[in-house]
N, C-alpha and C positions, 0 to 999 in steps of 0.2 A: 863858226861855220856859216856861210852866207845863207844857207837854206833856212836857218832858224830866225823867225820873225820875232824881235824882242817884245812886241805888243802881245803876241800869243805866248811867248816864252815865259814872261813874268807870272801870269796867273797859273800856268802849269806848275811852276815851282811852288807857288803858294799852296796850291791845292794838294800836290803830292806830299809836301811836308806835313800838312795838317792830317791827311788821310793815313800817313804812315808814322805818326809822331813817336810812338813807342819805339819802333824799329829805328827811327832816325836817332833818337837819344842813345840807344844801345850801340848803334853803329859808331857814333861820334865819341861816346864815353863808354868804354868796355865795362866799367863798374857801375853803370847807371842803375841796374836793378838793385844794387845795395844802397843807393842814395835816394832815389825818387820813389814816391808812393803812387804807383801806376793805378792802383785801385780807386784813388780819389779823382782820377781824370785830369783834364787840362782845361784851361780857360784861355781862349784866343782873344787877345786885346787889340785887334786891328784898329777899331774905332778910337780907342784910347791913345794909340800910337799916333794917329793922324792929328789928334788934338795937340800933341807935343811937337809934331813936325808937320804942320799943314802944308798941302801942295801949294805951289806958286800960283799967283793969280792967272786965270784963264788957262790953267794946267800947263803953263810954260815951265821950262827947266827940266832937269833930269830927275826921274823918279826911280827909286830902287825897290827891290823886293824885300820886304821886311815882315817878319812874323814875331810879334811880341806875345809870349805865352807864359801864363802863370802855371808853375809846376810845384806840387807839394813834395815835401821831403819825408823820409823815413826816420825822423829823429825824435818822435814822440811829442813834438810840439806842433803848433799850428802855423809855424813859419813856412814861407814859400819863397821861391826865387822867380825872377823874370828872366826868361831866356830870349835874348835878342838874336835873330838870325838875319844875315844879309847875303843875298845872292848877287854876284856881280859878273856879268857875262863879257864885260870889256873893261879895260883899264880906266877908261874915262879920263878925268882930269888928274888922276893920281892922288886925289884927296881922301881916299878911303880911310886911312888912319885917323885923320882929324874928325871925320864924320862919325866914326865908330866911338871916338872919345866923347863927342857931343851927345851921341845917343846915350852913352853910359851915364854921364853926369846928370842929364835931364831925367832919365828914368830913375836913377838913384835918388835924386832930389824929390821927385814926385811921389814915389812909393816907399822910400826908406827901407828897402830890402836888398839883400845881396843880388847881384846881377852877373850872369855869365853871358858872354857874347861869342858868337860864331860867325865868321865870314867865310862863305863858300865862294871860291873864285873859279868861275867857269870861262875865263878869258883864254886867249891863245898865246900869251906871252910867257914863256917858260921861266924867265928870271923874275917875274913880278909876283911877289908873295909877301905883302906887308903884314906885319903881326904886332906892331907896337907904334906908340905915338909919344913923343917927348917934347917937353917945354922946359926952357931954362933961361933965367935972367938974373944976373947979379946975385948969385948965391941961392936963388930960389928956383926950384924946378920940380918936375914930376915925370914919372914914367908909367904909361898905361899900356898893357899888353892884352891881347885877346886871342882866341882860338882862330887859326887861319887854316882853311882846308883847300888845297889847290888840286882841282880835278885833273889837270894835265899831268901832274906828278904822280898820279896813281898807277899801279901796276894792273894791267888787264887780267893776267892770270890769277892774281890774288883776289881780285873782285869776283871772278868766276868761281873761285873756291870758297868764297865767303857765303855762308848760308843765310846771312841777314838779308831780308827782302830789300832793304834800302840799297844794298850793293848793286842791284839791278838799275836803280835810278842813277847812281854814279856812273855805272858802266854805259848807260845810254848817253849821258852827257860826254863821257870820255870818247866814245866812238864818234859822236857828232863832231868833236874837235879833230880827231885823228884822221877820219876817212876823207875829208875834203869834199870836193864837188862830185860825188858819185852819181852814176846814172840811176834812174828809177828802178831798173831791174836789180842793180846791186843793192840799192836801198831796201828793196823788198826782202832780199836775203838777210840783210842786217836786222830788219824788224822781226823776221821770223826767228832769227837767232836769239834776239833779246826776249821774245815771247817764250821760247823754249827754256831760256835761263830762268825766267820768272816762274814757270810751271814746275821747276825742280825744287822750289822752295815752299816751305809750309807757311801759310798765312790765311787770315780769314777773308771773306768775300769783299768787304769794303776796301781792305788794303790792296787786294789783287786788282780791284776795279781802278783804284787810284794809280797804281803802277802801270797798268795796261794803258790807261788814258794818256799817261805821260810818255811812254815809249812809242805809242802809235802816232802821237801828234808833235813830239819835240823836234823831230827831223821831218820836214815837209816834202812831199812828192811834188815834182814839177807838174806832172800830169795828174790832175785831181782824181781821175777815175781810179788810180791805183789805191786810194784809200778804201774804196768799196771792194776792190779786188782782194786787198789784204784782209779785210774783215770777213769776206766770204771764205777765204782760205783758212782763217782761224776757225770759222764755224765748221768747216770740213774736218779739221783736226780733232775737234772736241765732239762732233756729232750732235751739238746742241744748236737750237735755233738762234739764240742770242746770248752768248756766254758773257759778254761784257756790257750789254745794254747800249751799245753804240752803233750796231749795224743799221738800224732804221735811220738813225741820224745821218750816217754817212751816205746811205743810198738817197735819202731825201736831198741832201746837200748836192750830190752829184747830179740829180735830176734838175734841181733849180739852176745849176750852172750849165744846163743844156747838154748833158752827157747822156746819151740814150742807153737803156739797159742792154740793148743788143750789142752796142760797142763794148760795154763792160764785159759781157759774156764772151764776146769774140776775143778780146784781149786776154781774158783769163784762159780760154781754151788754147790760144796760141802760146801762152806762157807754159801751160802744162805740156803741150806737145814739144816745145823747145827743150823743156827740162828733161823729158823722157829721152829725147835724142841725145842730150848731153850725157845722161846716165849710160846709155848704150855705148856711146863713144868711149867713156871712161872705162867701162868693163873690157872693151876690146883692147884698149891701151894697156890695161893691167895684164891681160892675157899675153900681150906681146912683150912684157917685161919692162915697161916704162915705170919710173919711180912715181910714187903717189904725189909728191910735191910738184913735179913737172906736169902731171895730169891736171892737178888743181889749177896751175897757172894757165894751162891751155883751155880748159873747159869753163873755168870760173866757178866750179863746184867747191864747196867747203872741203878742206883736207880731211876732216873727221868723217865726212860722208863717204869719201873715196875709200878710206881705211875700212869702212864697214863692208864694202863690196868684196874685200879679200876673203 
């Protein structure tokens, strides 16, 4: 999706995976609770990874999102594994399998422990889902395969039904790919929908903070004032002054970008008035016997909201 700025996108992925890592593991590996010792915590080896794969001189070249994590096992021993995760938002040069293999053998050589690798593919090419790398020459060869998770191939309904908090992260990335270049008003509805999905799941405060930061920033508004509007509307939903700790940051950012508070308030009031008018219109259409889906298409209101009016 053109709205997503890769330079912002990358640290968001790194942050949300670290803040939700237990849920990430149980989402990717259903038997994770029977394998990993969550009580021992995790060690994030970002600096160690950079020593194995240093950035190009002057920061030139493509950099990918990588999380190298030490995870302990429930096998009665002190053994641990290194879980390498790569997020790729575009196909790039198509060399992902080779790089995944290079990551594997260098990590294995350095630490001498089992390694599991996960590639999360957030690109828009439906047929692109590499999961293995092969080498063969004159009777000698190897086959390396890794976990490959394609966001575009996921089912929206199943993600909404999944109570794992990390499902909201995947749903956010999926909608970013599917929705295309939507208007700021439509994007506002999408963000509220994702926020509501998050709030239906049980999680602790740091996890909720991480997921909220991801869904609020992963898809960018064209009009920067909408960030502050969204945060204000979230505050109104919860009745708390600063549920996510980002309201002050957004308002300060909006002010620095020359957006007056009066404009923000005016746009918010206009949105509320327009929403109220749409609701009244939808109710009258229902009274006149129109189908809910047709009303949703005409008014732009979510179908599930129209169903509530019945």
